[in-house]
MILOBA-155750 format. One record per atom (N, C-alpha, C): x, y, z; residue in three letters; residue number from 1; atom name. Coordinates in steps of 0.2 Angstrom, whole numbers, plus 2048, in hexadecimal, padded with zeros to 3 digits. Each point is the difference from the previous one (the first is absolute). Layout:
<<X, Y, Z>, 'ALA', NUM, 'CA'>
...
END
This chain:
<<D59, 4DE, 476>, 'MET', 1, 'N'>
<<7FF, 7FA, 804>, 'MET', 1, 'CA'>
<<7FB, 801, 805>, 'MET', 1, 'C'>
<<7FB, 7FB, 801>, 'LYS', 2, 'N'>
<<7FB, 800, 805>, 'LYS', 2, 'CA'>
<<7FF, 7FA, 804>, 'LYS', 2, 'C'>
<<7FF, 801, 806>, 'LEU', 3, 'N'>
<<7FF, 7FA, 805>, 'LEU', 3, 'CA'>
<<7F9, 800, 802>, 'LEU', 3, 'C'>
<<7FC, 7FB, 7FE>, 'THR', 4, 'N'>
<<7F9, 7FF, 802>, 'THR', 4, 'CA'>
<<800, 7FC, 806>, 'THR', 4, 'C'>
<<7FD, 802, 805>, 'ILE', 5, 'N'>
<<800, 7FD, 807>, 'ILE', 5, 'CA'>
<<7F8, 7FD, 801>, 'ILE', 5, 'C'>
<<7FF, 7FA, 800>, 'THR', 6, 'N'>
<<7F9, 7FD, 800>, 'THR', 6, 'CA'>
<<7FE, 802, 807>, 'THR', 6, 'C'>
<<7F9, 800, 801>, 'ASP', 7, 'N'>
<<7FD, 802, 806>, 'ASP', 7, 'CA'>
<<802, 7FB, 806>, 'ASP', 7, 'C'>
<<801, 7F9, 7FE>, 'ALA', 8, 'N'>
<<802, 7FC, 805>, 'ALA', 8, 'CA'>
<<808, 801, 803>, 'ALA', 8, 'C'>
<<804, 802, 7FB>, 'ALA', 9, 'N'>
<<807, 802, 802>, 'ALA', 9, 'CA'>
<<800, 807, 804>, 'ALA', 9, 'C'>
<<7FB, 805, 7FE>, 'LYS', 10, 'N'>
<<800, 806, 803>, 'LYS', 10, 'CA'>
<<7FE, 7FF, 808>, 'LYS', 10, 'C'>
<<7FB, 7FB, 801>, 'LYS', 11, 'N'>
<<7FE, 7FF, 806>, 'LYS', 11, 'CA'>
<<806, 7FC, 804>, 'LYS', 11, 'C'>
<<803, 7FC, 7FD>, 'LYS', 12, 'N'>
<<806, 7FD, 804>, 'LYS', 12, 'CA'>
<<805, 805, 802>, 'LYS', 12, 'C'>
<<802, 805, 7FB>, 'ILE', 13, 'N'>
<<805, 805, 802>, 'ILE', 13, 'CA'>
<<7FD, 804, 805>, 'ILE', 13, 'C'>
<<7FA, 802, 800>, 'GLN', 14, 'N'>
<<7FD, 805, 805>, 'GLN', 14, 'CA'>
<<7FF, 7FD, 807>, 'GLN', 14, 'C'>
<<7FF, 7F9, 800>, 'ASP', 15, 'N'>
<<800, 7FC, 806>, 'ASP', 15, 'CA'>
<<807, 800, 803>, 'ASP', 15, 'C'>
<<805, 801, 7FD>, 'ASN', 16, 'N'>
<<807, 800, 802>, 'ASN', 16, 'CA'>
<<803, 807, 801>, 'ASN', 16, 'C'>
<<7FD, 804, 7FC>, 'ILE', 17, 'N'>
<<803, 807, 801>, 'ILE', 17, 'CA'>
<<7FA, 805, 800>, 'ILE', 17, 'C'>
<<800, 803, 806>, 'SER', 18, 'N'>
<<7FB, 806, 800>, 'SER', 18, 'CA'>
<<803, 806, 801>, 'SER', 18, 'C'>
<<7FC, 805, 7FF>, 'GLY', 19, 'N'>
<<803, 807, 800>, 'GLY', 19, 'CA'>
<<804, 802, 7FA>, 'GLY', 19, 'C'>
<<803, 806, 801>, 'ASN', 20, 'N'>
<<804, 803, 7FA>, 'ASN', 20, 'CA'>
<<806, 7FD, 7FF>, 'ASN', 20, 'C'>
<<801, 7FE, 7F9>, 'ALA', 21, 'N'>
<<807, 7FC, 7FE>, 'ALA', 21, 'CA'>
<<801, 802, 7F9>, 'ALA', 21, 'C'>
<<807, 7FF, 7FE>, 'LYS', 22, 'N'>
<<802, 800, 7FA>, 'LYS', 22, 'CA'>
<<802, 7F9, 7FE>, 'LYS', 22, 'C'>
<<7FF, 7FE, 7FA>, 'PHE', 23, 'N'>
<<801, 7F9, 7FE>, 'PHE', 23, 'CA'>
<<806, 7FF, 7FB>, 'PHE', 23, 'C'>
<<804, 7FA, 802>, 'PHE', 24, 'N'>
<<805, 7FE, 7FB>, 'PHE', 24, 'CA'>
<<7FE, 7F9, 7FE>, 'PHE', 24, 'C'>
<<801, 7FF, 7FA>, 'LEU', 25, 'N'>
<<800, 7F9, 7FD>, 'LEU', 25, 'CA'>
<<808, 7FF, 7FF>, 'LEU', 25, 'C'>
<<803, 7FC, 804>, 'SER', 26, 'N'>
<<807, 7FF, 800>, 'SER', 26, 'CA'>
<<802, 7FA, 7FD>, 'SER', 26, 'C'>
<<804, 800, 7FB>, 'LEU', 27, 'N'>
<<804, 7FA, 7FE>, 'LEU', 27, 'CA'>
<<805, 7FE, 805>, 'LEU', 27, 'C'>
<<7FF, 7FA, 802>, 'ASP', 28, 'N'>
<<805, 7FD, 805>, 'ASP', 28, 'CA'>
<<806, 7FE, 7FC>, 'ASP', 28, 'C'>
<<805, 805, 800>, 'ASP', 29, 'N'>
<<806, 7FF, 7FC>, 'ASP', 29, 'CA'>
<<806, 801, 804>, 'ASP', 29, 'C'>
<<7FF, 802, 806>, 'GLY', 30, 'N'>
<<806, 801, 804>, 'GLY', 30, 'CA'>
<<802, 807, 800>, 'GLY', 30, 'C'>
<<7FC, 805, 7FD>, 'VAL', 31, 'N'>
<<802, 807, 7FF>, 'VAL', 31, 'CA'>
<<7FB, 804, 805>, 'VAL', 31, 'C'>
<<803, 804, 804>, 'GLY', 32, 'N'>
<<7FC, 804, 804>, 'GLY', 32, 'CA'>
<<7FE, 7FD, 807>, 'GLY', 32, 'C'>
<<7FE, 804, 804>, 'LYS', 33, 'N'>
<<7FE, 7FF, 807>, 'LYS', 33, 'CA'>
<<7FB, 7FB, 801>, 'LYS', 33, 'C'>
<<7FB, 7FF, 7FB>, 'TYR', 34, 'N'>
<<7FB, 7FB, 801>, 'TYR', 34, 'CA'>
<<801, 7FA, 7FC>, 'TYR', 34, 'C'>
<<806, 7FE, 7FE>, 'SER', 35, 'N'>
<<801, 7FA, 7FD>, 'SER', 35, 'CA'>
<<806, 7FC, 803>, 'SER', 35, 'C'>
<<7FE, 7FB, 804>, 'ASP', 36, 'N'>
<<805, 7FC, 804>, 'ASP', 36, 'CA'>
<<805, 7FD, 7FC>, 'ASP', 36, 'C'>
<<7FE, 7FD, 7FB>, 'ALA', 37, 'N'>
<<805, 7FD, 7FB>, 'ALA', 37, 'CA'>
<<7FE, 7FF, 7F9>, 'ALA', 37, 'C'>
<<804, 800, 7FC>, 'GLY', 38, 'N'>
<<7FE, 7FF, 7F9>, 'GLY', 38, 'CA'>
<<7FE, 7F8, 7FF>, 'GLY', 38, 'C'>
<<7FC, 7FF, 7FB>, 'SER', 39, 'N'>
<<7FE, 7F9, 7FE>, 'SER', 39, 'CA'>
<<805, 7FD, 7FB>, 'SER', 39, 'C'>
<<803, 7FB, 801>, 'CYS', 40, 'N'>
<<804, 7FC, 7FB>, 'CYS', 40, 'CA'>
<<7FB, 7FB, 7FC>, 'CYS', 40, 'C'>
<<7FA, 7FF, 802>, 'ALA', 41, 'N'>
<<7FC, 7FC, 7FD>, 'ALA', 41, 'CA'>
<<7FD, 802, 7FA>, 'ALA', 41, 'C'>
<<7FD, 7FC, 7FC>, 'ILE', 42, 'N'>
<<7FD, 802, 7FA>, 'ILE', 42, 'CA'>
<<7FA, 804, 801>, 'ILE', 42, 'C'>
<<7FC, 800, 805>, 'ASP', 43, 'N'>
<<7FA, 803, 801>, 'ASP', 43, 'CA'>
<<802, 808, 802>, 'ASP', 43, 'C'>
<<7FB, 804, 7FF>, 'THR', 44, 'N'>
<<800, 807, 802>, 'THR', 44, 'CA'>
<<7FC, 801, 806>, 'THR', 44, 'C'>
<<803, 804, 805>, 'SER', 45, 'N'>
<<7FC, 801, 806>, 'SER', 45, 'CA'>
<<7FF, 808, 802>, 'SER', 45, 'C'>
<<7FA, 801, 802>, 'PHE', 46, 'N'>
<<7FE, 807, 801>, 'PHE', 46, 'CA'>
<<7FE, 800, 807>, 'PHE', 46, 'C'>
<<800, 806, 804>, 'ASP', 47, 'N'>
<<7FD, 802, 806>, 'ASP', 47, 'CA'>
<<7FC, 806, 7FF>, 'ASP', 47, 'C'>
<<7FA, 800, 804>, 'PHE', 48, 'N'>
<<7FC, 806, 800>, 'PHE', 48, 'CA'>
<<801, 803, 807>, 'PHE', 48, 'C'>
<<803, 806, 800>, 'ILE', 49, 'N'>
<<802, 803, 806>, 'ILE', 49, 'CA'>
<<7FD, 807, 801>, 'ILE', 49, 'C'>
<<7FD, 801, 806>, 'ALA', 50, 'N'>
<<7FE, 806, 802>, 'ALA', 50, 'CA'>
<<805, 804, 804>, 'ALA', 50, 'C'>
<<801, 806, 7FE>, 'VAL', 51, 'N'>
<<805, 805, 804>, 'VAL', 51, 'CA'>
<<7FD, 806, 802>, 'VAL', 51, 'C'>
<<803, 804, 804>, 'ASP', 52, 'N'>
<<7FE, 807, 801>, 'ASP', 52, 'CA'>
<<7FE, 804, 7FA>, 'ASP', 52, 'C'>
<<7FB, 804, 800>, 'PRO', 53, 'N'>
<<7FE, 803, 7FA>, 'PRO', 53, 'CA'>
<<805, 806, 7FE>, 'PRO', 53, 'C'>
<<804, 802, 804>, 'ASP', 54, 'N'>
<<805, 805, 7FE>, 'ASP', 54, 'CA'>
<<807, 7FD, 7FF>, 'ASP', 54, 'C'>
<<801, 7FA, 800>, 'LEU', 55, 'N'>
<<806, 7FD, 7FF>, 'LEU', 55, 'CA'>
<<802, 800, 7F9>, 'LEU', 55, 'C'>
<<806, 803, 7FF>, 'ASP', 56, 'N'>
<<803, 800, 7F9>, 'ASP', 56, 'CA'>
<<806, 7FB, 800>, 'ASP', 56, 'C'>
<<7FF, 7FB, 7FC>, 'ASP', 57, 'N'>
<<805, 7FB, 7FF>, 'ASP', 57, 'CA'>
<<802, 800, 7F9>, 'ASP', 57, 'C'>
<<807, 802, 7FF>, 'HIS', 58, 'N'>
<<802, 800, 7F9>, 'HIS', 58, 'CA'>
<<800, 7FA, 7FC>, 'HIS', 58, 'C'>
<<800, 7FA, 803>, 'ASP', 59, 'N'>
<<800, 7FA, 7FD>, 'ASP', 59, 'CA'>
<<7F9, 7FF, 7FC>, 'ASP', 59, 'C'>
<<7FB, 803, 803>, 'PHE', 60, 'N'>
<<7F9, 800, 7FC>, 'PHE', 60, 'CA'>
<<7FF, 806, 7FC>, 'PHE', 60, 'C'>
<<803, 800, 7FB>, 'ASP', 61, 'N'>
<<800, 806, 7FC>, 'ASP', 61, 'CA'>
<<7FB, 801, 7FA>, 'ASP', 61, 'C'>
<<7FB, 7FB, 800>, 'GLU', 62, 'N'>
<<7FA, 801, 7FB>, 'GLU', 62, 'CA'>
<<7FA, 7FE, 804>, 'GLU', 62, 'C'>
<<7FA, 801, 7FD>, 'SER', 63, 'N'>
<<7FA, 7FE, 802>, 'SER', 63, 'CA'>
<<7FB, 7FE, 7FB>, 'SER', 63, 'C'>
<<7FB, 7FD, 802>, 'MET', 64, 'N'>
<<7FB, 7FD, 7FB>, 'MET', 64, 'CA'>
<<7F9, 802, 804>, 'MET', 64, 'C'>
<<7FB, 801, 7FC>, 'ASP', 65, 'N'>
<<7F9, 801, 802>, 'ASP', 65, 'CA'>
<<7FE, 7F9, 803>, 'ASP', 65, 'C'>
<<7FB, 801, 805>, 'SER', 66, 'N'>
<<7FD, 7FA, 802>, 'SER', 66, 'CA'>
<<7F9, 802, 803>, 'SER', 66, 'C'>
<<7FD, 7FB, 802>, 'ASP', 67, 'N'>
<<7F9, 801, 804>, 'ASP', 67, 'CA'>
<<801, 803, 807>, 'ASP', 67, 'C'>
<<806, 800, 802>, 'LEU', 68, 'N'>
<<802, 803, 807>, 'LEU', 68, 'CA'>
<<804, 806, 800>, 'LEU', 68, 'C'>
<<800, 803, 7F9>, 'GLY', 69, 'N'>
<<804, 806, 7FF>, 'GLY', 69, 'CA'>
<<807, 7FD, 7FE>, 'GLY', 69, 'C'>
<<805, 805, 800>, 'PRO', 70, 'N'>
<<807, 7FE, 7FD>, 'PRO', 70, 'CA'>
<<803, 7FB, 804>, 'PRO', 70, 'C'>
<<803, 7FB, 7FC>, 'ILE', 71, 'N'>
<<804, 7FB, 803>, 'ILE', 71, 'CA'>
<<807, 801, 7FD>, 'ILE', 71, 'C'>
<<805, 801, 805>, 'TYR', 72, 'N'>
<<807, 801, 7FE>, 'TYR', 72, 'CA'>
<<804, 7FA, 7FF>, 'TYR', 72, 'C'>
<<804, 800, 7FA>, 'ILE', 73, 'N'>
<<804, 7FA, 7FE>, 'ILE', 73, 'CA'>
<<807, 802, 7FF>, 'ILE', 73, 'C'>
<<805, 7FC, 800>, 'LYS', 74, 'N'>
<<807, 801, 7FE>, 'LYS', 74, 'CA'>
<<7FF, 800, 7F8>, 'LYS', 74, 'C'>
<<802, 805, 7FD>, 'GLY', 75, 'N'>
<<7FF, 801, 7F9>, 'GLY', 75, 'CA'>
<<802, 7FA, 7FB>, 'GLY', 75, 'C'>
<<806, 7FD, 802>, 'TYR', 76, 'N'>
<<802, 7FB, 7FC>, 'TYR', 76, 'CA'>
<<7FC, 7F9, 801>, 'TYR', 76, 'C'>
<<7FC, 800, 805>, 'SER', 77, 'N'>
<<7FC, 7FA, 801>, 'SER', 77, 'CA'>
<<7FB, 7FF, 7FB>, 'SER', 77, 'C'>
<<7FE, 806, 7FC>, 'LYS', 78, 'N'>
<<7FB, 7FF, 7FB>, 'LYS', 78, 'CA'>
<<802, 7FB, 7FB>, 'LYS', 78, 'C'>
<<806, 7FE, 7FF>, 'SER', 79, 'N'>
<<802, 7FA, 7FC>, 'SER', 79, 'CA'>
<<7FD, 7FA, 802>, 'SER', 79, 'C'>
<<7FE, 7FF, 806>, 'TYR', 80, 'N'>
<<7FD, 7FA, 803>, 'TYR', 80, 'CA'>
<<7F8, 800, 800>, 'TYR', 80, 'C'>
<<7FE, 806, 7FD>, 'MET', 81, 'N'>
<<7F8, 801, 801>, 'MET', 81, 'CA'>
<<7FD, 801, 7F9>, 'MET', 81, 'C'>
<<7FA, 7FF, 7FF>, 'ASP', 82, 'N'>
<<7FC, 802, 7FA>, 'ASP', 82, 'CA'>
<<7FD, 807, 801>, 'ASP', 82, 'C'>
<<7FE, 802, 7FA>, 'GLN', 83, 'N'>
<<7FC, 807, 800>, 'GLN', 83, 'CA'>
<<7FA, 800, 804>, 'GLN', 83, 'C'>
<<7FC, 7FA, 800>, 'ASN', 84, 'N'>
<<7FA, 800, 804>, 'ASN', 84, 'CA'>
<<801, 7FA, 805>, 'ASN', 84, 'C'>
<<800, 803, 806>, 'LEU', 85, 'N'>
<<801, 7FB, 806>, 'LEU', 85, 'CA'>
<<7FA, 800, 804>, 'LEU', 85, 'C'>
<<800, 7FA, 804>, 'LYS', 86, 'N'>
<<7FA, 7FF, 804>, 'LYS', 86, 'CA'>
<<802, 7FD, 807>, 'LYS', 86, 'C'>
<<7FE, 802, 805>, 'LEU', 87, 'N'>
<<801, 7FD, 807>, 'LEU', 87, 'CA'>
<<7FA, 7FE, 802>, 'LEU', 87, 'C'>
<<800, 7F9, 801>, 'ASP', 88, 'N'>
<<7FA, 7FD, 802>, 'ASP', 88, 'CA'>
<<801, 7FB, 806>, 'ASP', 88, 'C'>
<<7FB, 7FE, 803>, 'LEU', 89, 'N'>
<<800, 7FB, 806>, 'LEU', 89, 'CA'>
<<7FE, 7F9, 7FE>, 'LEU', 89, 'C'>
<<805, 7FC, 801>, 'LYS', 90, 'N'>
<<7FF, 7F9, 7FE>, 'LYS', 90, 'CA'>
<<802, 7FC, 806>, 'LYS', 90, 'C'>
<<7FB, 7FC, 803>, 'MET', 91, 'N'>
<<801, 7FC, 806>, 'MET', 91, 'CA'>
<<803, 804, 806>, 'MET', 91, 'C'>
<<7FD, 806, 801>, 'ASN', 92, 'N'>
<<802, 805, 805>, 'ASN', 92, 'CA'>
<<808, 803, 7FF>, 'ASN', 92, 'C'>
<<802, 7FF, 7FA>, 'ILE', 93, 'N'>
<<807, 802, 7FF>, 'ILE', 93, 'CA'>
<<800, 805, 7FA>, 'ILE', 93, 'C'>
<<803, 806, 800>, 'LEU', 94, 'N'>
<<801, 804, 7FA>, 'LEU', 94, 'CA'>
<<804, 7FD, 7FB>, 'LEU', 94, 'C'>
<<7FD, 801, 7FA>, 'GLN', 95, 'N'>
<<803, 7FE, 7FA>, 'GLN', 95, 'CA'>
<<801, 805, 7FB>, 'GLN', 95, 'C'>
<<806, 801, 7FD>, 'LEU', 96, 'N'>
<<801, 805, 7FB>, 'LEU', 96, 'CA'>
<<800, 7FD, 7F9>, 'LEU', 96, 'C'>
<<7FC, 802, 7FB>, 'SER', 97, 'N'>
<<800, 7FE, 7F9>, 'SER', 97, 'CA'>
<<800, 805, 7FB>, 'SER', 97, 'C'>
<<801, 7FF, 7FA>, 'GLY', 98, 'N'>
<<800, 804, 7FB>, 'GLY', 98, 'CA'>
<<7FD, 7FD, 7FA>, 'GLY', 98, 'C'>
<<801, 804, 7FA>, 'ASP', 99, 'N'>
<<7FE, 7FD, 7FA>, 'ASP', 99, 'CA'>
<<802, 7F9, 7FE>, 'ASP', 99, 'C'>
<<806, 7FF, 802>, 'ALA', 100, 'N'>
<<804, 7FA, 7FE>, 'ALA', 100, 'CA'>
<<7FE, 7FA, 805>, 'ALA', 100, 'C'>
<<7FD, 802, 806>, 'GLY', 101, 'N'>
<<7FF, 7FB, 805>, 'GLY', 101, 'CA'>
<<802, 802, 807>, 'GLY', 101, 'C'>
<<801, 7FB, 804>, 'ILE', 102, 'N'>
<<802, 801, 807>, 'ILE', 102, 'CA'>
<<807, 802, 800>, 'ILE', 102, 'C'>
<<801, 805, 804>, 'ILE', 103, 'N'>
<<807, 803, 801>, 'ILE', 103, 'CA'>
<<803, 7FE, 807>, 'ILE', 103, 'C'>
<<7FB, 800, 805>, 'ASP', 104, 'N'>
<<802, 7FE, 807>, 'ASP', 104, 'CA'>
<<7FA, 7FD, 803>, 'ASP', 104, 'C'>
<<800, 7FA, 802>, 'GLU', 105, 'N'>
<<7FA, 7FD, 803>, 'GLU', 105, 'CA'>
<<7FF, 801, 808>, 'GLU', 105, 'C'>
<<805, 803, 803>, 'ASN', 106, 'N'>
<<800, 801, 807>, 'ASN', 106, 'CA'>
<<803, 807, 801>, 'ASN', 106, 'C'>
<<7FC, 806, 800>, 'VAL', 107, 'N'>
<<803, 806, 802>, 'VAL', 107, 'CA'>
<<7FE, 802, 807>, 'VAL', 107, 'C'>
<<805, 800, 805>, 'PRO', 108, 'N'>
<<7FF, 802, 806>, 'PRO', 108, 'CA'>
<<7FE, 807, 801>, 'PRO', 108, 'C'>
<<7FC, 801, 806>, 'ILE', 109, 'N'>
<<7FF, 807, 801>, 'ILE', 109, 'CA'>
<<804, 802, 807>, 'ILE', 109, 'C'>
<<803, 806, 7FF>, 'SER', 110, 'N'>
<<804, 802, 806>, 'SER', 110, 'CA'>
<<7FF, 807, 802>, 'SER', 110, 'C'>
<<7FF, 802, 806>, 'ASP', 111, 'N'>
<<7FF, 807, 803>, 'ASP', 111, 'CA'>
<<806, 802, 803>, 'ASP', 111, 'C'>
<<804, 805, 7FC>, 'GLU', 112, 'N'>
<<806, 802, 803>, 'GLU', 112, 'CA'>
<<800, 807, 802>, 'GLU', 112, 'C'>
<<7FA, 803, 802>, 'ARG', 113, 'N'>
<<7FF, 806, 802>, 'ARG', 113, 'CA'>
<<802, 801, 808>, 'ARG', 113, 'C'>
<<803, 806, 801>, 'LYS', 114, 'N'>
<<802, 801, 807>, 'LYS', 114, 'CA'>
<<7FA, 801, 805>, 'LYS', 114, 'C'>
<<7FB, 803, 7FD>, 'VAL', 115, 'N'>
<<7FA, 801, 804>, 'VAL', 115, 'CA'>
<<7FA, 7FD, 7FD>, 'VAL', 115, 'C'>
<<7FD, 7FB, 803>, 'LYS', 116, 'N'>
<<7FB, 7FC, 7FD>, 'LYS', 116, 'CA'>
<<7F9, 801, 803>, 'LYS', 116, 'C'>
END
């Protein structure tokens, strides 16, 4: 599994998150510290989260390659993803898509590091 991050999306991420970070692409399903509540809706929702580089969170048990290095995910969330993923910027909002089309058209960026 690979996540291609377009130059525009990289710039948006880097404008919001500077310095050393580990990245999570978190399915908002109510599981774990970074998911407020699961979604009962038909749509699928993800968050792009920066955490401290040395953080070991057992919920994020798998990773995928990306243009920003490894991106950690909840392993079971792969069932909501395609093999080839793309994070792009549309109207100043991050959008996650795959081979089958748009997965999430509004992926918020969150910086959860203790030292920013």
